[in-house]
Kinemage of the C-alpha trace (Angstrom):
@kinemage 1
@onewidth
@group {chain A} dominant
@subgroup {mainchain}
@vectorlist {calphas} color= white
{ca met a 1} P -29.060 17.156 -36.897
{ca tyr a 2} L -28.800 17.494 -33.124
{ca arg a 3} L -25.881 16.947 -30.792
{ca val a 4} L -25.767 14.699 -27.717
{ca thr a 5} L -23.233 15.333 -24.961
{ca leu a 6} L -22.603 12.851 -22.160
{ca val a 7} L -21.714 14.624 -18.917
{ca leu a 8} L -18.627 13.071 -17.336
{ca ala a 9} L -17.415 13.103 -13.769
{ca val a 10} L -14.533 15.426 -14.685
{ca phe a 11} L -15.785 18.726 -16.095
{ca phe a 12} L -14.147 21.195 -18.453
{ca val a 13} L -15.034 24.505 -16.821
{ca ser a 14} L -16.192 27.685 -18.546
{ca thr a 15} L -18.766 30.467 -18.277
{ca ile a 16} L -21.110 32.202 -20.671
{ca ile a 17} L -18.909 35.291 -20.337
{ca ser a 18} L -15.429 33.945 -21.019
{ca pro a 19} L -13.505 30.657 -21.015
{ca ala a 20} L -12.497 31.269 -17.385
{ca ser a 21} L -14.248 29.426 -14.578
{ca pro a 22} L -16.514 31.537 -12.307
{ca asp a 23} L -14.934 29.781 -9.354
{ca ala a 24} L -11.414 30.478 -10.603
{ca ala a 25} L -11.971 34.219 -10.184
{ca ser a 26} L -11.953 33.806 -6.420
{ca asp a 27} L -8.817 32.532 -4.730
{ca ser a 28} L -10.648 32.396 -1.397
{ca asp a 29} L -11.060 29.188 0.568
{ca pro a 30} L -14.395 28.240 2.110
{ca ile a 31} L -14.944 29.616 5.613
{ca cys a 32} L -15.837 26.794 7.990
{ca phe a 33} L -16.747 26.605 11.676
{ca thr a 34} L -15.683 23.923 14.141
{ca asp a 35} L -19.188 23.737 15.613
{ca his a 36} L -21.153 23.864 12.354
{ca glu a 37} L -21.437 21.500 9.406
{ca glu a 38} L -21.866 23.964 6.532
{ca cys a 39} L -19.163 26.314 5.177
{ca val a 40} L -19.320 29.706 3.525
{ca asp a 41} L -18.899 29.028 -0.201
{ca pro a 42} L -15.585 30.376 -1.605
{ca arg a 43} L -17.582 32.624 -3.942
{ca phe a 44} L -19.065 34.387 -0.899
{ca ala a 45} L -15.971 34.209 1.322
{ca asp a 46} L -14.578 37.628 0.336
{ca phe a 47} L -17.939 39.248 1.109
{ca trp a 48} L -18.040 37.531 4.512
{ca gly a 49} L -14.456 38.549 5.273
{ca ser a 50} L -14.927 42.190 4.307
{ca asn a 51} L -17.773 42.431 6.834
{ca asp a 52} L -16.185 40.467 9.679
{ca val a 53} L -14.849 43.591 11.410
{ca his a 54} L -17.399 46.181 12.523
{ca ala a 55} L -16.613 49.436 10.712
{ca asn a 56} L -17.547 51.552 13.763
{ca thr a 57} L -16.241 49.611 16.742
{ca gly a 58} L -13.538 47.465 15.137
{ca lys a 59} L -14.914 44.351 16.842
{ca lys a 60} L -14.325 41.033 15.083
{ca asp a 61} L -16.851 38.269 14.326
{ca asn a 62} L -19.306 40.895 13.078
{ca ala a 63} L -20.231 38.763 10.051
{ca leu a 64} L -21.494 35.924 12.228
{ca arg a 65} L -23.459 38.431 14.330
{ca val a 66} L -25.333 40.020 11.423
{ca phe a 67} L -25.461 37.146 8.908
{ca gly a 68} L -25.765 34.141 11.224
{ca tyr a 69} L -24.679 30.565 10.582
{ca leu a 70} L -24.942 28.711 7.274
{ca leu a 71} L -28.184 26.918 6.470
{ca gly a 72} L -27.058 25.153 3.317
{ca pro a 73} L -24.800 25.200 0.270
{ca ala a 74} L -24.848 27.710 -2.576
{ca arg a 75} L -27.462 26.963 -5.238
{ca ile a 76} L -28.980 28.618 -8.318
{ca glu a 77} L -32.220 30.446 -7.475
{ca ser a 78} L -34.726 32.688 -9.220
{ca val a 79} L -35.146 36.198 -7.796
{ca asn a 80} L -37.784 38.246 -9.600
{ca gly a 81} L -37.310 35.944 -12.576
{ca glu a 82} L -33.529 36.457 -12.770
{ca ala a 83} L -31.008 33.707 -12.076
{ca val a 84} L -28.646 34.200 -9.118
{ca leu a 85} L -26.274 32.040 -7.133
{ca ala a 86} L -27.546 32.187 -3.543
{ca gln a 87} L -26.438 30.862 -0.175
{ca pro a 88} L -28.783 30.994 2.849
{ca phe a 89} L -27.726 32.031 6.355
{ca thr a 90} L -29.788 32.267 9.517
{ca asn a 91} L -30.450 35.996 9.158
{ca val a 92} L -29.826 36.704 5.472
{ca ile a 93} L -29.532 35.164 2.020
{ca met a 94} L -26.448 36.181 0.051
{ca gln a 95} L -26.680 36.340 -3.725
{ca gln a 96} L -24.623 37.207 -6.791
{ca pro a 97} L -25.259 36.991 -10.545
{ca leu a 98} L -24.912 33.520 -12.039
{ca gly a 99} L -21.403 33.108 -13.437
{ca asn a 100} L -20.211 36.139 -11.467
{ca thr a 101} L -16.461 36.800 -11.393
{ca asn a 102} L -16.507 39.910 -9.175
{ca pro a 103} L -16.967 39.564 -5.373
{ca ala a 104} L -18.238 43.164 -5.293
{ca gln a 105} L -21.394 41.938 -7.068
{ca thr a 106} L -22.536 40.066 -3.935
{ca ser a 107} L -25.609 41.484 -2.194
{ca leu a 108} L -28.345 40.458 0.241
{ca gln a 109} L -31.793 39.378 -0.872
{ca lys a 110} L -34.809 41.365 0.304
{ca thr a 111} L -35.854 38.705 2.793
{ca gly a 112} L -38.095 41.098 4.741
{ca leu a 113} L -40.256 41.722 1.709
{ca glu a 114} L -40.046 38.075 0.665
{ca his a 115} L -41.204 36.713 4.022
{ca leu a 116} L -44.083 39.190 4.250
{ca arg a 117} L -45.014 38.028 0.746
{ca gln a 118} L -44.941 34.424 1.997
{ca leu a 119} L -47.201 35.481 4.885
{ca lys a 120} L -49.481 37.287 2.394
{ca gln a 121} L -48.771 40.555 4.215
{ca glu a 122} L -46.689 42.283 1.531
{ca pro a 123} L -47.047 46.062 1.993
{ca ser a 124} L -48.023 48.449 -0.778
{ca leu a 125} L -45.135 50.887 -1.001
{ca pro a 126} L -44.845 53.764 -0.501
{ca gln a 127} L -47.465 53.762 2.244
{ca ser a 128} L -50.388 56.030 1.477
{ca pro a 129} L -50.856 58.281 3.283
{ca pro a 130} L -47.260 58.335 4.577
{ca glu a 131} L -46.510 58.653 8.257
{ca thr a 132} L -46.021 62.153 9.600
{ca gln a 133} L -42.341 62.898 10.009
{ca arg a 134} L -41.535 62.778 13.728
{ca ala a 135} L -38.933 64.786 15.601
{ca gly a 136} L -35.796 62.807 16.406
{ca cys a 137} L -36.656 60.110 13.874
{ca arg a 138} L -35.423 59.260 10.394
{ca phe a 139} L -38.208 59.585 7.849
{ca phe a 140} L -37.920 57.650 4.575
{ca lys a 141} L -40.099 59.192 1.894
{ca glu a 142} L -39.356 56.242 -0.430
{ca thr a 143} L -41.554 53.975 1.732
{ca gly a 144} L -43.403 56.484 3.929
{ca phe a 145} L -42.174 55.242 7.345
{ca asn a 146} L -40.226 56.650 10.284
{ca val a 147} L -37.418 54.844 12.114
{ca cys a 148} L -37.175 56.012 15.712
{ca gly a 149} L -35.544 55.379 19.066
{ca glu a 150} L -33.552 52.170 19.524
{ca phe a 151} L -34.423 51.054 15.990
{ca lys a 152} L -32.933 54.245 14.568
{ca asn a 153} L -29.801 53.840 16.700
{ca phe a 154} L -29.316 50.233 15.611
{ca trp a 155} L -30.019 50.952 11.928
{ca glu a 156} L -27.518 53.824 11.920
{ca ser a 157} L -24.853 51.864 13.832
{ca asn a 158} L -24.616 48.917 11.413
{ca gly a 159} L -24.239 48.203 7.723
{ca leu a 160} L -22.176 46.441 5.090
{ca asn a 161} L -18.600 47.597 4.651
{ca leu a 162} L -18.621 48.348 0.928
{ca asp a 163} L -15.824 50.935 0.777
{ca asp a 164} L -13.319 49.522 3.302
{ca lys a 165} L -13.540 52.740 5.333
{ca arg a 166} L -14.390 53.445 8.948
{ca gly a 167} L -18.078 53.971 9.710
{ca tyr a 168} L -21.189 53.214 7.675
{ca thr a 169} L -22.885 55.376 5.071
{ca asp a 170} L -26.632 55.306 4.446
{ca ser a 171} L -25.996 53.246 1.308
{ca glu a 172} L -24.158 50.656 3.416
{ca arg a 173} L -26.951 50.603 6.013
{ca ile a 174} L -29.533 50.073 3.284
{ca ala a 175} L -27.367 47.328 1.780
{ca leu a 176} L -27.661 45.422 5.088
{ca phe a 177} L -31.159 46.254 6.328
{ca gly a 178} L -32.938 47.971 3.467
{ca leu a 179} L -35.540 50.697 3.872
{ca pro a 180} L -38.297 50.462 6.522
{ca ile a 181} L -41.477 48.772 5.261
{ca ser a 182} L -43.567 48.950 8.443
{ca ser a 183} L -44.100 51.055 11.538
{ca gln a 184} L -42.969 49.848 14.938
{ca arg a 185} L -45.475 47.299 16.203
{ca arg a 186} L -45.958 44.554 18.785
{ca glu a 187} L -45.540 41.003 17.519
{ca thr a 188} L -45.497 37.640 19.257
{ca ala a 189} L -42.255 35.637 19.096
{ca ala a 190} L -42.019 31.837 18.876
{ca asn a 191} L -41.618 31.617 22.668
{ca gly a 192} L -44.902 33.478 23.184
{ca ser a 193} L -43.300 36.727 24.344
{ca gln a 194} L -44.232 39.987 22.699
{ca tyr a 195} L -41.580 42.274 21.273
{ca leu a 196} L -41.573 45.664 19.676
{ca thr a 197} L -40.602 45.051 16.048
{ca gln a 198} L -40.040 46.886 12.789
{ca trp a 199} L -39.726 45.382 9.315
{ca phe a 200} L -37.175 46.442 6.734
{ca glu a 201} L -36.642 45.270 3.151
{ca arg a 202} L -33.829 42.910 4.177
{ca ala a 203} L -34.460 42.386 7.896
{ca arg a 204} L -36.850 42.442 10.801
{ca leu a 205} L -35.561 43.985 14.014
{ca glu a 206} L -37.060 43.213 17.398
{ca tyr a 207} L -36.283 45.049 20.619
{ca asn a 208} L -36.218 43.251 23.958
{ca ser a 209} L -36.943 46.039 26.433
{ca ile a 210} L -36.142 43.859 29.472
{ca ala a 211} L -32.703 42.860 28.217
{ca ala a 212} L -32.350 46.237 26.470
{ca asn a 213} L -30.973 44.705 23.302
{ca met a 214} L -31.885 44.560 19.615
{ca ile a 215} L -32.277 41.211 17.862
{ca ile a 216} L -32.033 40.542 14.135
{ca thr a 217} L -34.830 38.097 13.357
{ca pro a 218} L -33.637 34.945 11.515
{ca leu a 219} L -35.437 35.842 8.282
{ca gly a 220} L -33.047 33.810 6.149
{ca arg a 221} L -34.281 30.682 7.893
{ca asp a 222} L -37.911 31.826 7.750
{ca val a 223} L -37.742 32.393 3.990
{ca val a 224} L -36.029 29.043 3.364
{ca asp a 225} L -38.512 27.172 5.555
{ca asn a 226} L -41.446 28.635 3.623
{ca gln a 227} L -40.144 28.105 0.099
{ca pro a 228} L -42.265 25.931 -2.236
{ca gly a 229} L -41.290 22.312 -2.797
{ca leu a 230} L -40.191 22.871 -6.403
{ca pro a 231} L -38.045 25.967 -6.970
{ca his a 232} L -39.347 28.673 -9.291
{ca leu a 233} L -37.387 28.787 -12.541
{ca pro a 234} L -35.740 31.977 -13.778
{ca arg a 235} L -36.996 33.380 -17.072
{ca asn a 236} L -35.465 31.882 -20.177
{ca lys a 237} L -33.590 34.396 -22.314
{ca asp a 238} L -33.981 33.424 -25.971
{ca val a 239} L -33.431 29.730 -25.255
{ca gln a 240} L -36.041 27.069 -25.854
{ca val a 241} L -35.908 24.049 -23.506
{ca asn a 242} L -38.201 21.093 -24.148
{ca val a 243} L -39.336 20.604 -20.520
{ca ala a 244} L -39.232 22.536 -17.244
{ca thr a 245} L -38.435 19.471 -15.102
{ca ile a 246} L -36.341 16.403 -15.879
{ca thr a 247} L -35.382 13.311 -13.893
{ca ala a 248} L -31.646 12.867 -13.297
{ca gly a 249} L -30.243 10.503 -15.899
{ca gly a 250} L -32.609 11.772 -18.588
{ca ile a 251} L -31.921 13.725 -21.776
{ca ile a 252} L -33.011 17.327 -22.304
{ca ser a 253} L -32.980 19.312 -25.543
{ca ala a 254} L -32.511 23.038 -26.091
{ca arg a 255} L -31.571 25.632 -28.678
{ca gly a 256} L -30.693 29.315 -28.699
{ca asn a 257} L -31.988 32.202 -30.768
{ca gly a 258} L -30.549 35.438 -32.165
{ca tyr a 259} L -27.311 34.166 -33.745
{ca thr a 260} L -27.764 35.514 -37.289
{ca asn a 261} L -24.168 36.764 -37.575
{ca asp a 262} L -22.550 33.756 -35.905
{ca gln a 263} L -21.027 30.809 -37.712
{ca phe a 264} L -20.662 28.731 -34.562
{ca val a 265} L -22.187 28.764 -31.081
{ca thr a 266} L -20.597 27.175 -28.009
{ca ile a 267} L -22.546 25.737 -25.100
{ca thr a 268} L -22.025 25.993 -21.349
{ca val a 269} L -23.986 24.037 -18.726
{ca phe a 270} L -24.470 25.323 -15.183
{ca arg a 271} L -25.084 22.767 -12.445
{ca ala a 272} L -27.403 23.463 -9.527
{ca asp a 273} L -24.445 24.613 -7.392
{ca gly a 274} L -23.475 27.259 -9.960
{ca ala a 275} L -20.380 25.432 -11.210
{ca ser a 276} L -20.173 25.388 -14.998
{ca phe a 277} L -18.616 23.195 -17.653
{ca ala a 278} L -18.198 23.408 -21.415
{ca ala a 279} L -20.334 21.013 -23.417
{ca gly a 280} L -17.357 20.152 -25.621
{ca thr a 281} L -19.268 20.735 -28.855
{ca glu a 282} L -20.495 23.555 -31.091
{ca val a 283} L -23.816 24.092 -32.841
{ca thr a 284} L -24.540 26.159 -35.943
{ca pro a 285} L -27.410 28.617 -36.433
{ca asp a 286} L -29.770 28.559 -39.402
{ca thr a 287} L -30.709 31.530 -41.580
{ca asn a 288} L -33.172 32.691 -38.899
{ca gly a 289} L -30.439 32.764 -36.249
{ca val a 290} L -31.791 29.688 -34.426
{ca thr a 291} L -29.192 27.101 -33.432
{ca glu a 292} L -29.282 23.400 -34.064
{ca gln a 293} L -31.044 21.393 -31.400
{ca tyr a 294} L -28.618 20.446 -28.629
{ca cys a 295} L -29.175 17.412 -26.416
{ca leu a 296} L -27.748 17.024 -22.928
{ca glu a 297} L -27.725 13.781 -20.940
{ca val a 298} L -28.041 14.849 -17.321
{ca pro a 299} L -25.925 12.617 -15.022
{ca ala a 300} L -27.787 10.017 -12.993
{ca asn a 301} L -26.133 11.429 -9.861
{ca ala a 302} L -26.836 15.073 -10.798
{ca leu a 303} L -27.471 17.587 -8.023
{ca pro a 304} L -31.212 18.268 -7.806
{ca gly a 305} L -32.250 21.878 -8.290
{ca ile a 306} L -32.095 24.490 -11.033
{ca trp a 307} L -29.696 23.875 -13.934
{ca ala a 308} L -29.021 26.072 -16.959
{ca ile a 309} L -27.920 25.737 -20.581
{ca ala a 310} L -26.177 28.815 -22.031
{ca phe a 311} L -25.379 29.478 -25.691
{ca asn a 312} L -22.560 31.850 -26.669
{ca gly a 313} L -21.963 33.142 -30.204
{ca val a 314} L -18.294 32.665 -31.139
{ca gln a 315} L -18.217 35.569 -33.600
{ca thr a 316} L -20.546 38.099 -31.899
{ca gly a 317} L -20.445 37.142 -28.212
{ca his a 318} L -24.266 37.057 -28.192
{ca gln a 319} L -25.370 35.137 -25.098
{ca thr a 320} L -28.640 33.399 -24.257
{ca ile a 321} L -29.615 31.065 -21.413
{ca gly a 322} L -32.408 28.664 -20.501
{ca phe a 323} L -33.290 26.889 -17.257
{ca phe a 324} L -34.723 23.576 -16.100
{ca arg a 325} L -35.167 21.644 -12.837
{ca val a 326} L -33.466 18.368 -12.089
{ca val a 327} L -35.335 16.002 -9.755
{ca thr a 328} L -34.476 12.549 -8.467
{ca thr a 329} L -37.945 10.981 -8.774
{ca gly a 330} L -39.565 9.490 -11.852
{ca met a 331} L -38.282 7.522 -14.827
{ca pro a 332} L -35.596 9.272 -16.914
{ca asn a 333} L -36.173 9.462 -20.674
{ca thr a 334} L -33.472 7.814 -22.801
{ca thr a 335} L -33.989 9.592 -26.124
{ca cys a 336} L -33.496 13.207 -27.089
{ca pro a 337} L -36.906 14.859 -27.482
{ca asp a 338} L -37.583 16.907 -30.619
{ca leu a 339} L -38.275 20.623 -30.285
{ca ile a 340} L -40.900 22.478 -32.279
{ca ala a 341} L -39.048 25.374 -33.898
{ca pro a 342} L -39.653 28.649 -32.036
{ca leu a 343} L -40.373 31.911 -33.804
{ca pro a 344} L -37.219 33.984 -34.441
{ca gly a 345} L -36.771 36.382 -31.542
{ca gly a 346} L -38.994 34.256 -29.309
{ca asn a 347} L -38.394 33.373 -25.666
{ca asp a 348} L -40.019 29.949 -25.620
{ca arg a 349} L -39.487 27.192 -23.134
């Protein structure tokens, strides 16, 4: 027997971790700008606020300087196969674990590495042979590159304020920029001018010698602009989903695995924007620890993007999760598809 849940306009909110809403953990309001349409999502607002004052100079509006303006709303993404809630900015992409309840878990994606990967120029790290350590420079043995001159000054003068103290530690500088992944080199900007640049894991810096200033390249925008049409799905974790992509308004089926010591298993659904709601039903596992097939009718007006179905063992707390894309094209199916039973312990889609 399988269960069918109709998704209503009013959601009962929960997470795969506890009955509390992931959004309820943050009392922050969205941060909006009078001259910009998008707002910083409340789940990233504390991170923005903690970095809005420069820890060295005390100057305000530092967050806008280093992160840039919003490019879009928060959405579920796959980073190295793991699900995160991400929000893109001009210079960076903020991320935190899906269902996160702790603002301290927010970090910046490695957009420098990601954009070089998009350009098919991803470096092999550490560089072999490494650069020779130069006097007056910072040498990073982890990647084999020096950071010198104005690049060294800028790298050492900025960072993320992770400890609420004056100044930046190396850990806080790496949290903002990352380690160097190239030497200094001349590159051509969009306006045709050439600048001295250096790539880092999370940034590309370019120095304008005429204006004598350092620019943070808008890598957040570059990465977003070069993303594939259909988003990559995170890896399923012991959840079998019948299809990878479904048209809004259709029905998808799934079941979890590994619930041998559970009598009942609850279900949570994550929308593309990371908000979650309880399915309002329970499923039972069989003697192999595989749950009953669960069927979800995706709303006809569902947000396109990556969605997730999470199973949570009531007795053991065992948690599994599976992912699928919602698209707005095509004809939605109106019946719940049957699943071929996966092997116990499997990680099937």
